[in-house]
TIGUKOL-132291 format. One record per residue (C-alpha): residue number from 1; x, y, z; residue in one letter. Coordinates in steps of 0.02 Angstrom, whole numbers, always signed. Example, Ala and Ser with C-alpha at 12.3 -4.5 7.8 and 13.67 -1.06 7.14 Angstrom:
REM TIGUKOL-132291
@n = 1	u = +615	v = -225	w = +390	res = a
@n = 2	u = +684	v = -53	w = +357	res = s
//
This chain:
REM TIGUKOL-132291
@n = 1	u = -441	v = +69	w = -339	res = m
@n = 2	u = -562	v = +162	w = -451	res = t
@n = 3	u = -531	v = +318	w = -553	res = f
@n = 4	u = -650	v = +463	w = -540	res = n
@n = 5	u = -753	v = +441	w = -698	res = e
@n = 6	u = -740	v = +621	w = -756	res = g
@n = 7	u = -551	v = +626	w = -764	res = m
@n = 8	u = -494	v = +654	w = -943	res = q
@n = 9	u = -355	v = +552	w = -1022	res = i
@n = 10	u = -225	v = +663	w = -1106	res = d
@n = 11	u = -207	v = +594	w = -1283	res = p
@n = 12	u = -29	v = +659	w = -1297	res = d
@n = 13	u = +45	v = +599	w = -1131	res = r
@n = 14	u = +82	v = +419	w = -1180	res = v
@n = 15	u = +160	v = +367	w = -1346	res = s
@n = 16	u = +76	v = +208	w = -1407	res = w
@n = 17	u = +183	v = +76	w = -1492	res = g
@n = 18	u = +359	v = +94	w = -1560	res = g
@n = 19	u = +515	v = +134	w = -1460	res = g
@n = 20	u = +633	v = +265	w = -1398	res = g
@n = 21	u = +760	v = +256	w = -1538	res = g
@n = 22	u = +883	v = +131	w = -1608	res = p
@n = 23	u = +946	v = -5	w = -1493	res = g
@n = 24	u = +1118	v = +31	w = -1426	res = r
@n = 25	u = +1151	v = -113	w = -1305	res = g
@n = 26	u = +1258	v = -108	w = -1149	res = g
@n = 27	u = +1134	v = -10	w = -1042	res = k
@n = 28	u = +1040	v = -113	w = -914	res = i
@n = 29	u = +854	v = -83	w = -906	res = a
@n = 30	u = +775	v = -80	w = -734	res = l
@n = 31	u = +621	v = -178	w = -685	res = g
@n = 32	u = +572	v = -321	w = -797	res = g
@n = 33	u = +418	v = -428	w = -781	res = g
@n = 34	u = +400	v = -605	w = -718	res = a
@n = 35	u = +444	v = -681	w = -887	res = g
@n = 36	u = +605	v = -583	w = -899	res = g
@n = 37	u = +645	v = -616	w = -717	res = l
@n = 38	u = +631	v = -804	w = -742	res = i
@n = 39	u = +757	v = -793	w = -885	res = i
@n = 40	u = +868	v = -685	w = -774	res = l
@n = 41	u = +857	v = -805	w = -627	res = v
@n = 42	u = +898	v = -956	w = -734	res = l
@n = 43	u = +1047	v = -869	w = -814	res = a
@n = 44	u = +1116	v = -816	w = -645	res = l
@n = 45	u = +1094	v = -990	w = -574	res = l
@n = 46	u = +1195	v = -1055	w = -722	res = l
@n = 47	u = +1331	v = -927	w = -695	res = g
@n = 48	u = +1275	v = -798	w = -823	res = g
@n = 49	u = +1330	v = -617	w = -817	res = d
@n = 50	u = +1185	v = -494	w = -790	res = p
@n = 51	u = +1267	v = -363	w = -901	res = g
@n = 52	u = +1282	v = -476	w = -1052	res = s
@n = 53	u = +1113	v = -553	w = -1015	res = l
@n = 54	u = +1020	v = -395	w = -1062	res = i
@n = 55	u = +1056	v = -427	w = -1245	res = g
@n = 56	u = +976	v = -598	w = -1230	res = d
@n = 57	u = +824	v = -528	w = -1142	res = l
@n = 58	u = +801	v = -386	w = -1264	res = t
@n = 59	u = +829	v = -485	w = -1422	res = g
@n = 60	u = +951	v = -482	w = -1566	res = s
@n = 61	u = +978	v = -344	w = -1691	res = q
@n = 62	u = +863	v = -442	w = -1808	res = d
@n = 63	u = +713	v = -431	w = -1692	res = s
@n = 64	u = +563	v = -356	w = -1780	res = q
@n = 65	u = +539	v = -189	w = -1695	res = v
@n = 66	u = +375	v = -97	w = -1705	res = q
@n = 67	u = +363	v = +67	w = -1801	res = p
@n = 68	u = +360	v = +234	w = -1713	res = g
@n = 69	u = +233	v = +286	w = -1582	res = p
@n = 70	u = +50	v = +304	w = -1627	res = g
@n = 71	u = -102	v = +388	w = -1554	res = r
@n = 72	u = -204	v = +350	w = -1399	res = l
@n = 73	u = -330	v = +210	w = -1431	res = p
@n = 74	u = -501	v = +283	w = -1469	res = e
@n = 75	u = -584	v = +192	w = -1325	res = h
@n = 76	u = -471	v = +280	w = -1199	res = c
@n = 77	u = -557	v = +444	w = -1155	res = t
@n = 78	u = -586	v = +464	w = -968	res = d
@n = 79	u = -587	v = +385	w = -797	res = g
@n = 80	u = -732	v = +273	w = -842	res = a
@n = 81	u = -633	v = +194	w = -984	res = s
@n = 82	u = -481	v = +178	w = -870	res = a
@n = 83	u = -589	v = +80	w = -749	res = n
@n = 84	u = -638	v = -37	w = -892	res = k
@n = 85	u = -484	v = -57	w = -1003	res = y
@n = 86	u = -307	v = -96	w = -948	res = v
@n = 87	u = -222	v = +9	w = -1082	res = d
@n = 88	u = -324	v = +160	w = -1031	res = c
@n = 89	u = -283	v = +121	w = -849	res = r
@n = 90	u = -97	v = +131	w = -886	res = v
@n = 91	u = -120	v = +301	w = -969	res = a
@n = 92	u = -220	v = +378	w = -827	res = l
@n = 93	u = -108	v = +300	w = -695	res = t
@n = 94	u = +37	v = +392	w = -777	res = i
@n = 95	u = -58	v = +556	w = -762	res = q
@n = 96	u = -91	v = +519	w = -579	res = s
@n = 97	u = +93	v = +482	w = -551	res = l
@n = 98	u = +140	v = +645	w = -637	res = d
@n = 99	u = +21	v = +739	w = -523	res = s
@n = 100	u = +91	v = +661	w = -364	res = v
@n = 101	u = +275	v = +669	w = -408	res = w
@n = 102	u = +269	v = +845	w = -480	res = s
@n = 103	u = +208	v = +898	w = -308	res = t
@n = 104	u = +302	v = +784	w = -189	res = e
@n = 105	u = +474	v = +771	w = -271	res = l
@n = 106	u = +513	v = +958	w = -262	res = p
@n = 107	u = +427	v = +974	w = -93	res = k
@n = 108	u = +526	v = +832	w = -14	res = q
@n = 109	u = +692	v = +837	w = -108	res = t
@n = 110	u = +706	v = +1006	w = -193	res = g
@n = 111	u = +720	v = +915	w = -360	res = q
@n = 112	u = +603	v = +966	w = -501	res = r
@n = 113	u = +504	v = +822	w = -574	res = y
@n = 114	u = +537	v = +789	w = -758	res = v
@n = 115	u = +402	v = +684	w = -838	res = e
@n = 116	u = +466	v = +517	w = -904	res = p
@n = 117	u = +418	v = +458	w = -1076	res = k
@n = 118	u = +298	v = +311	w = -1078	res = v
@n = 119	u = +283	v = +183	w = -1218	res = r
@n = 120	u = +159	v = +39	w = -1215	res = p
@n = 121	u = +207	v = -92	w = -1345	res = f
@n = 122	u = +170	v = -267	w = -1405	res = s
@n = 123	u = +294	v = -395	w = -1470	res = g
@n = 124	u = +454	v = -295	w = -1489	res = a
@n = 125	u = +514	v = -117	w = -1468	res = v
@n = 126	u = +674	v = -18	w = -1496	res = g
@n = 127	u = +740	v = +72	w = -1342	res = t
@n = 128	u = +892	v = +168	w = -1284	res = g
@n = 129	u = +942	v = +8	w = -1193	res = c
@n = 130	u = +929	v = -104	w = -1346	res = g
@n = 131	u = +789	v = -195	w = -1437	res = n
@n = 132	u = +665	v = -269	w = -1313	res = a
@n = 133	u = +535	v = -406	w = -1329	res = t
@n = 134	u = +379	v = -435	w = -1228	res = s
@n = 135	u = +470	v = -572	w = -1130	res = a
@n = 136	u = +556	v = -436	w = -1028	res = v
@n = 137	u = +392	v = -372	w = -958	res = g
@n = 138	u = +378	v = -191	w = -899	res = p
@n = 139	u = +544	v = -99	w = -883	res = f
@n = 140	u = +625	v = +72	w = -869	res = y
@n = 141	u = +770	v = +123	w = -981	res = c
@n = 142	u = +879	v = +259	w = -901	res = p
@n = 143	u = +966	v = +322	w = -1061	res = p
@n = 144	u = +802	v = +370	w = -1146	res = d
@n = 145	u = +708	v = +403	w = -982	res = q
@n = 146	u = +565	v = +296	w = -1043	res = t
@n = 147	u = +453	v = +167	w = -958	res = a
@n = 148	u = +397	v = +26	w = -1072	res = y
@n = 149	u = +242	v = -81	w = -1044	res = f
@n = 150	u = +168	v = -229	w = -1135	res = d
@n = 151	u = -4	v = -236	w = -1054	res = v
@n = 152	u = -16	v = -424	w = -1083	res = s
@n = 153	u = +104	v = -440	w = -935	res = f
@n = 154	u = -35	v = -402	w = -813	res = f
@n = 155	u = -129	v = -559	w = -861	res = q
@n = 156	u = +32	v = -660	w = -854	res = e
@n = 157	u = +55	v = -600	w = -676	res = l
@n = 158	u = -113	v = -676	w = -631	res = v
@n = 159	u = -105	v = -835	w = -734	res = d
@n = 160	u = +74	v = -888	w = -699	res = r
@n = 161	u = +110	v = -815	w = -528	res = f
@n = 162	u = -57	v = -803	w = -441	res = g
@n = 163	u = -62	v = -615	w = -416	res = a
@n = 164	u = -226	v = -526	w = -394	res = s
@n = 165	u = -300	v = -456	w = -553	res = g
@n = 166	u = -363	v = -301	w = -463	res = g
@n = 167	u = -331	v = -127	w = -534	res = p
@n = 168	u = -207	v = -74	w = -400	res = l
@n = 169	u = -103	v = -229	w = -436	res = a
@n = 170	u = -81	v = -162	w = -613	res = q
@n = 171	u = -57	v = +17	w = -556	res = e
@n = 172	u = +78	v = -41	w = -434	res = y
@n = 173	u = +178	v = -110	w = -581	res = v
@n = 174	u = +164	v = +56	w = -673	res = v
@n = 175	u = +210	v = +154	w = -517	res = a
@n = 176	u = +361	v = +41	w = -485	res = h
@n = 177	u = +434	v = +80	w = -657	res = e
@n = 178	u = +407	v = +266	w = -632	res = i
@n = 179	u = +494	v = +241	w = -465	res = g
@n = 180	u = +649	v = +195	w = -566	res = h
@n = 181	u = +631	v = +362	w = -656	res = h
@n = 182	u = +631	v = +450	w = -488	res = i
@n = 183	u = +791	v = +357	w = -445	res = q
@n = 184	u = +864	v = +413	w = -610	res = n
@n = 185	u = +824	v = +594	w = -568	res = q
@n = 186	u = +898	v = +578	w = -394	res = l
@n = 187	u = +1058	v = +495	w = -457	res = g
@n = 188	u = +1032	v = +323	w = -380	res = d
@n = 189	u = +992	v = +220	w = -533	res = i
@n = 190	u = +1171	v = +170	w = -572	res = g
@n = 191	u = +1199	v = +81	w = -406	res = r
@n = 192	u = +1116	v = -79	w = -467	res = a
@n = 193	u = +1247	v = -112	w = -601	res = q
@n = 194	u = +1391	v = -95	w = -480	res = r
@n = 195	u = +1323	v = -230	w = -363	res = d
@n = 196	u = +1203	v = -335	w = -468	res = p
@n = 197	u = +1151	v = -484	w = -361	res = q
@n = 198	u = +1134	v = -553	w = -186	res = g
@n = 199	u = +1008	v = -531	w = -44	res = p
@n = 200	u = +1084	v = -365	w = +14	res = n
@n = 201	u = +1149	v = -307	w = -155	res = s
@n = 202	u = +1126	v = -134	w = -227	res = a
@n = 203	u = +1018	v = -212	w = -362	res = a
@n = 204	u = +896	v = -278	w = -233	res = v
@n = 205	u = +899	v = -113	w = -138	res = r
@n = 206	u = +863	v = -19	w = -300	res = t
@n = 207	u = +711	v = -127	w = -338	res = e
@n = 208	u = +645	v = -116	w = -160	res = l
@n = 209	u = +662	v = +72	w = -164	res = q
@n = 210	u = +558	v = +77	w = -323	res = a
@n = 211	u = +427	v = -26	w = -230	res = d
@n = 212	u = +432	v = +102	w = -90	res = c
@n = 213	u = +409	v = +243	w = -214	res = y
@n = 214	u = +259	v = +150	w = -286	res = a
@n = 215	u = +187	v = +145	w = -110	res = g
@n = 216	u = +222	v = +331	w = -89	res = l
@n = 217	u = +121	v = +365	w = -245	res = w
@n = 218	u = -22	v = +260	w = -176	res = a
@n = 219	u = -16	v = +363	w = -15	res = h
@n = 220	u = -52	v = +522	w = -111	res = f
@n = 221	u = -149	v = +456	w = -263	res = a
@n = 222	u = -320	v = +481	w = -185	res = d
@n = 223	u = -274	v = +648	w = -107	res = k
@n = 224	u = -174	v = +751	w = -234	res = t
@n = 225	u = -291	v = +851	w = -347	res = p
@n = 226	u = -277	v = +826	w = -534	res = a
@n = 227	u = -215	v = +979	w = -630	res = p
@n = 228	u = -358	v = +1103	w = -651	res = g
@n = 229	u = -471	v = +1006	w = -534	res = s
@n = 230	u = -511	v = +996	w = -349	res = d
@n = 231	u = -526	v = +807	w = -364	res = q
@n = 232	u = -387	v = +678	w = -366	res = p
@n = 233	u = -376	v = +555	w = -510	res = f
@n = 234	u = -421	v = +411	w = -395	res = l
@n = 235	u = -559	v = +375	w = -272	res = k
@n = 236	u = -508	v = +328	w = -94	res = p
@n = 237	u = -412	v = +165	w = -77	res = l
@n = 238	u = -490	v = +17	w = +11	res = s
@n = 239	u = -406	v = -124	w = +105	res = d
@n = 240	u = -442	v = -234	w = -45	res = n
@n = 241	u = -348	v = -113	w = -156	res = d
@n = 242	u = -194	v = -122	w = -46	res = i
@n = 243	u = -206	v = -311	w = -40	res = n
@n = 244	u = -207	v = -312	w = -231	res = d
@n = 245	u = -45	v = -213	w = -235	res = a
@n = 246	u = +35	v = -324	w = -103	res = l
@n = 247	u = -16	v = -477	w = -203	res = s
@n = 248	u = +73	v = -410	w = -357	res = a
@n = 249	u = +227	v = -364	w = -255	res = a
@n = 250	u = +236	v = -540	w = -184	res = a
@n = 251	u = +211	v = -620	w = -354	res = a
@n = 252	u = +370	v = -541	w = -423	res = v
@n = 253	u = +479	v = -581	w = -272	res = g
@n = 254	u = +641	v = -671	w = -315	res = d
@n = 255	u = +599	v = -816	w = -200	res = d
@n = 256	u = +430	v = -844	w = -283	res = r
@n = 257	u = +505	v = -835	w = -458	res = i
@n = 258	u = +655	v = -945	w = -418	res = q
@n = 259	u = +543	v = -1077	w = -341	res = r
@n = 260	u = +432	v = -1075	w = -495	res = a
@n = 261	u = +580	v = -1081	w = -613	res = a
@n = 262	u = +685	v = -1218	w = -533	res = q
@n = 263	u = +602	v = -1278	w = -373	res = g
@n = 264	u = +719	v = -1200	w = -245	res = r
@n = 265	u = +777	v = -1031	w = -183	res = v
@n = 266	u = +954	v = -963	w = -190	res = n
@n = 267	u = +963	v = -790	w = -106	res = p
@n = 268	u = +1139	v = -761	w = -175	res = e
@n = 269	u = +1059	v = -744	w = -346	res = k
@n = 270	u = +926	v = -617	w = -292	res = f
@n = 271	u = +909	v = -462	w = -400	res = t
@n = 272	u = +741	v = -389	w = -344	res = h
@n = 273	u = +710	v = -443	w = -164	res = g
@n = 274	u = +599	v = -578	w = -93	res = d
@n = 275	u = +410	v = -570	w = -83	res = s
@n = 276	u = +406	v = -514	w = +98	res = q
@n = 277	u = +532	v = -376	w = +69	res = e
@n = 278	u = +440	v = -310	w = -83	res = r
@n = 279	u = +278	v = -302	w = +13	res = q
@n = 280	u = +356	v = -218	w = +164	res = k
@n = 281	u = +443	v = -82	w = +63	res = w
@n = 282	u = +283	v = -45	w = -33	res = f
@n = 283	u = +196	v = -27	w = +135	res = l
@n = 284	u = +335	v = +87	w = +196	res = t
@n = 285	u = +301	v = +210	w = +57	res = g
@n = 286	u = +114	v = +192	w = +73	res = y
@n = 287	u = +108	v = +221	w = +260	res = r
@n = 288	u = +235	v = +362	w = +270	res = t
@n = 289	u = +221	v = +456	w = +105	res = g
@n = 290	u = +402	v = +506	w = +132	res = q
@n = 291	u = +546	v = +493	w = +9	res = v
@n = 292	u = +670	v = +484	w = +153	res = k
@n = 293	u = +583	v = +330	w = +223	res = a
@n = 294	u = +624	v = +241	w = +59	res = c
@n = 295	u = +813	v = +246	w = +88	res = d
@n = 296	u = +844	v = +61	w = +60	res = t
@n = 297	u = +1029	v = +91	w = +33	res = y
@n = 298	u = +1054	v = +137	w = +216	res = s
@n = 299	u = +941	v = +1	w = +285	res = a
@n = 300	u = +1031	v = -128	w = +392	res = t
@n = 301	u = +890	v = -255	w = +383	res = d
@n = 302	u = +791	v = -257	w = +220	res = l
@n = 303	u = +662	v = -373	w = +298	res = k
@n = 304	u = +625	v = -248	w = +435	res = n
@n = 305	u = +610	v = -70	w = +364	res = p
@n = 306	u = +637	v = +63	w = +499	res = p
@n = 307	u = +470	v = +147	w = +466	res = a
@n = 308	u = +374	v = -15	w = +503	res = l
@n = 309	u = +459	v = -57	w = +667	res = r
//
């Protein structure tokens, strides 16, 4: 997926570096990259509690947290730089997500879209969910309504888990975390903590719904005009673009990560859904463009979404 070169990156939309306030612990962050998921899988296999695990994933009170947010990197100016640099790509993907959700969320649900905060970071960051390290990967923190990204995760996804390195693979990850923000707005985000693991758990359904919302964004991303323009942020998607996103979705499936971590798969410890489910729910959002089609909580068979039957 390629951005239209003339699209301007808003220097104030994304806060670079730092965190969303002092760590307060006890609030589970949603998402988490492959590194964090491996830690999570291993802890669950050993009988760990997901609630207490967040402190281990996010680091101790002594973790060195970056200072407050800085300015947009100078090389990030427009769509051409977003096509070249991954940090610029994150910034412009956020603007595309804002454009799509500010239109579709009120149209489809009657709920006004409130822009999430976005904080790229490196190393460690303070959040409303506690102090986080890069090991967690991308995540969304409901208390401070902020999505956090260490862009080095995208290369880890390729090197360690065999995902495509294509742009839409990276944009899918960003869109998935903003999908958690949509869940927060619609009141669904808390379900994951009440039923945190298992193949049909609320945690899995929450993650698959965020995948579906990422697909919904992709459905509209090359159609919804950017503010003040008659052009969308993105050029039309190709089959290769969609395959890139599906590759990333499969790479972070619980089955793929469990097999890499300990050589076997235990569905009772699933927290995010298997590779096939993650791909199918992304496709559900992409093919339908409908929030109601992303109702994973009512689905009787997560491997067979109603919209794809």
